[in-house]
N, C-alpha and C positions, 0 to 999 in steps of 0.2 A: 756260463750263465746266458740266460734268455730274457732279452728285454723287449717287450711289445712298445714300438715306438709310438703307439697312438695313447697308450694308457699307462705305460711305465711297467707292466708285469705281464708274466706269462700265464696263458688261460687255457691253453689246451694240453690234452694228453695226461690229464691227472685223475688218479682214481677218487673215489669218494672220500670227502673229508669228514671224519666224525670228531675231530679235536683241533682247536687252534690253540696254539701256544705261542703268547706274545711277550717280549721283554717290555718294561715301560720307559724308562729314562732313554731318550733319544730315538725311541721307536715309536711307541704307542702314543706318548705324551709329546705335545708341543715343547718348543724350547722352554716356555714359561711354566712348563710342568702341567698345563692343562689338558682336558680331554674335549677335543673340539666336537661340537654338536653333531658334524658328519661322522666321526669315529664312533661316537655313543650309537648313533642310529645304525651304523654298520654291525657293531657288536651285537645290538639287541636283535637286528635281523638275523644274525647267525645263530643266536641263542633259539629265537622263535623257528628256525629250521631245524632244530634239533642237535645242533653241534654244540658240544662243551667247549667253553672258552675260558683258558686258564692264564692268568698271569704267571710268568716265571721271570723273578726279579733277583737282583742282588739285594734288595731292600729287606730289611727284617719286616715283620707283621706290623710294627707301628708305622714304619714308612709305606707300607702298601695301604694300611688303613686310611691315610690321608686322602688318597684317591680312589678308593673302593667304591664309594657310593656314586661319585661321579661318573665311574667307567661301569657300573651295575655289576660289580664283582660280588657275589654273594656264595660262590660255591667253593670248588678247589683251587689251590694256589701253591705255588712252589717259591719259597723265599731262601734268602742266604745262597744265591747260586745254585739252587737245586739240593741244598743238605736239609731241608726242611719242608715236608708236604703237610698240608693242613687242609680242614674245611673251614672256610672262613664263615659259613652259615652255623655251624654247630661249635665251632672253636676245636674241634677234634684234631689232634695231632696223628697223622698218618704215618709218619716215620721222621727220623733224625739221624745224623751221621756227624760224629764229632772228630775233630782232629785230637790226638791223644797227647798227654802231657809230654812224653818223651820226645816225641816228634818235634812239636814246638819249641821245646826248650832247647834241643839241639841247634835247630834253625836259628832261633834267636841269638844264640851266644856264637854261633859262627858267623852270622851276618854282622853282629857288633864288633867282630875282631878285624872287620875290614871297612865298615861303615858306622862308626861309633855314634853317629848323629841320629841314627834310627830309633824310632819310638815305636811301642807296640800297644795293641789292645785285644781283648779278648770278648767275643760275643757269647753269651750263655743262656741257659734256661729258656729255650725256645725264642731267643731274641730279645727277650725283657731284659736281661742283665747286659751291662756294657762296663767293662773295666778296663779303662785307659790308664796307661803307664804315666807316671809323673813327667809332665811335659808334653803328653800328646794333645791335651786338650788346648794348649797354646798354638798348635798347628791347625786346629780345626775350626770348622764354622757349622752352624745348624745344618746346612744342607748337605753336609757330607755324609751324616748318618741319621738326619730327621731327629737329632737330640741337640739341645743346648750344650755348649762346651762344659756349663757348669754341673751337668748331669752325666758327665764322662768319667768322673773320679779322677783322683791322683794317687794310684798305687804304686808300690815298688814293683820292680820287674818282677820278683819272686812271687808276689802276690798274682801278678797278671798271668804267669805261667803256670800258677798251682792247679788249676782246673782245665779239663779239657775244653775246647772250643768249638762252637757250631760254625765260626768264622774267627779265624786268627787274622790281625792287621798288622801290616807292617808299613811304616810312613816315614819318609826322608823329607827335611826342609830343602834339601839340595838337588835331589833327584826326582825326575818324575816318574810315575809308576812303570812304565816300560823300560826305564833305564834301571830302576830298582829290581824288575824282575830279571833283568841281564845279570846283574850282580847275584841274585839268588842262584841263578842257573850256574854260574861260575863255582859256587860251592860244592857242586856234585853230589848234594845230599838226595835222600828219597824219604818216603814216608808221608809224603804231603802233595798236594795239587795247588799251584799258584796261579792266579790269572789277574786280570784288572777289567774294569767296568766302565772307565770314563771318569771315575772318581779319583781323587789325588791321592790314592794309596793302593797298596797290593793287598789282594784277597787271597787267603791262604785256607784251604780245606783240607779235609782227610783224603788219602790217596784213591785216585779214581773218582772223586765226587765233583761234579760240574752239572750243569743244566741239564745235559743229556741223561747223565746218570740219573737224576731226580725225575725227569720226564718219562725214562723209561719205567722207573718203578710205579710212577702213578698210571702209566698206561696198562702196566700189567695188571693193577688193581682194578681198573675199569674194563679190561678186556679189549684194548685198543691196539691196533697193530701199527707200527711206526709209519708204514704206507699210508695209512689214515690221518697223519698229523701234518697240519701246516702250521709252520714256526716262522716268526718273524724277529729280527735282532739286528742289532747295529754295532755291538762292540765286541772286543776280544774274548769276553766271557760269554759270548753267545756263539761263537764258533761250532763248538762241540754239538750244541742243540741243531743248529741249522745244517750241520752235516749228517746228524742222526735222523732227522724227520724225514718223511716221505716227500715232503716239499718245503724246501727251505728259502725263504726270502730276507735278503738283506735290504736295508734302506739306503737310498742313495748318498746319505750322509755316513755311511758305514765306515769301520776301520777295515784296514786290508785283511786282517785275519777274517773277518765276518764276510766280506766280498768273496773272498777265496772259498770259503766253506759252503756258500750258498748256491742252490740252483739258478736263483734269477734274482733281479735288483727291482725295487719299485721305486715310488718318488720318495723324498725325504719326510723325516717325522712332521715337518712344519707344512708340508703339502698334502698330509693325510694319505701317506703312502700305503698304511695298513688297510684304511677303509676303501682304497681302490681295489686291492685284491679281495677283500671279503665281498665288496659289492658284486664283482664279477662270479665269484663262487656262489654266491646266493642266487643271483640271476640265472646263472647255468642250470643251478638245481632246480629252480622252479621251471625253468623250460623243459628239461628233462622230464619231469613229472608230468607236465601238461602236453607235450608235443612228441615226447620220445627223445632218443638221442639226436644231438646236433652235430653238425659238422665243424670241425676246428674253425675257430676265427683266425684269419691271418692277416 
């Protein structure tokens, strides 16, 4: 990874960027979950320069909508860790990929054999339906899913497992998501992809589905090459996207997996690290248009 000591990001030697893909929590948003004026101005400048700005988040649409107006998101978005592509402006679903009943049932029963305290939830119907197992809501708060616990339901395990999931959730009151992920890996099962986003639960999707999968599908629809993508992230679930993008930027506050996958590191989310990189990108593009190619800044 290359860090520019003056600004916190690498600015030389990159192809033209046509699409910016950004995670939200821990990345674009400050720790109080706000969009700073500087970040909003940078996003607007990128859009004015003709660059597509796409939120790529573990949140479902209901959670994304809480900050969409603040960030100026009105176009394409990827929710559910990339499993759900949609157009915020029209409400059109571009694609969805679900974890099938057999895979989630196998996983749930195998995990319960070793960790009987685990509780599960299933996100369905484009993120509008949340089916929490009996006991799940007792472990949760509003911020976990941008839903109040009383809206999560109290379903039997059989009911939770009965339908395919856009996102299948496993949660332990005793283990961190990282520790629970290790327990799942010990089972030696396949047929799903498990990750964690900084939220207090494990997030399980269809096999091969993650943020890079969703971003690749969206870019294919838009005719954007991966070399033309600038991506920002901070958490384990951002690693695949940072590795896939032509230019992957991790935040200074990022998890080890994101730092390892990224090409460079910017400032933290609370220091407007995303805005720092975008400002350089847009200024560089304007200079190139008005004065021709510029020598690298060192």
